[in-house]
C-alpha positions as CSV (number, residue, x, y, z in Angstrom):
1,X,50.7,-72.4,60.8
2,X,54.5,-73.2,61.1
3,X,53.8,-77.0,60.0
4,X,51.9,-75.7,56.8
5,X,54.8,-73.6,56.0
6,X,57.3,-76.4,56.3
7,X,54.9,-78.7,54.3
8,X,54.9,-76.3,51.6
9,X,58.6,-75.5,51.7
10,X,59.2,-79.3,51.5
11,X,57.1,-80.1,48.5
12,X,57.4,-79.7,45.0
13,X,53.6,-79.2,44.5
14,X,53.0,-76.5,47.0
15,X,49.6,-75.0,45.8
16,X,47.2,-77.3,48.0
17,X,49.3,-76.7,51.3
18,X,49.5,-72.8,50.5
19,X,45.9,-72.9,50.4
20,X,45.4,-74.6,53.5
21,X,47.9,-72.1,55.0
22,X,45.9,-69.1,53.7
23,X,42.6,-70.6,55.0
24,X,44.4,-71.0,58.5
25,X,45.6,-67.5,58.6
26,X,42.1,-66.4,58.0
27,X,40.9,-68.5,61.0
28,X,43.7,-66.9,63.2
29,X,42.9,-63.5,62.1
30,X,39.2,-64.2,63.3
31,X,40.1,-65.6,66.7
32,X,42.4,-62.5,67.1
33,X,39.4,-60.3,66.4
34,X,37.5,-62.6,68.8
35,X,39.8,-61.9,71.6
36,X,39.8,-58.2,71.1
37,X,36.0,-58.1,71.2
38,X,35.8,-60.0,74.2
39,X,38.5,-57.7,75.7
40,X,41.1,-60.6,76.2
41,X,43.9,-58.4,74.4
42,X,44.4,-54.5,74.3
43,X,43.7,-52.5,71.0
44,X,47.6,-51.9,71.1
45,X,48.3,-55.5,71.0
46,X,45.6,-56.1,68.7
47,X,47.1,-53.9,66.1
48,X,50.6,-55.3,66.9
49,X,49.4,-59.0,66.2
50,X,47.0,-58.0,63.3
51,X,50.0,-56.4,61.5
52,X,52.2,-59.7,61.9
53,X,49.3,-61.8,60.7
54,X,48.8,-59.6,57.7
55,X,52.5,-59.9,56.9
56,X,52.4,-63.6,56.8
57,X,49.2,-63.6,54.8
58,X,50.9,-61.2,52.2
59,X,53.8,-63.7,52.0
60,X,51.6,-66.7,51.5
61,X,49.8,-64.7,48.7
62,X,52.8,-63.7,47.0
63,X,54.3,-67.4,47.3
64,X,51.3,-68.7,45.7
65,X,51.1,-66.0,42.9
66,X,55.0,-67.0,42.2
67,X,53.9,-70.8,42.2
68,X,51.2,-70.2,39.5
69,X,53.7,-68.5,37.1
């Protein structure tokens, strides 16, 4: 994820990389849900991590919308 954000930040045309980052964040979200379902993390930790992932997702969405204007 950090690599994708770096790549998007250093390019003039960011759209493709931002889309890749949004797809990656969804994969991360699925893995975190799987960890919770398999009891690898507590509900408290799941909620905490999920909020952080949601924050990054919102930032990526906002960045994408700003690029389209």
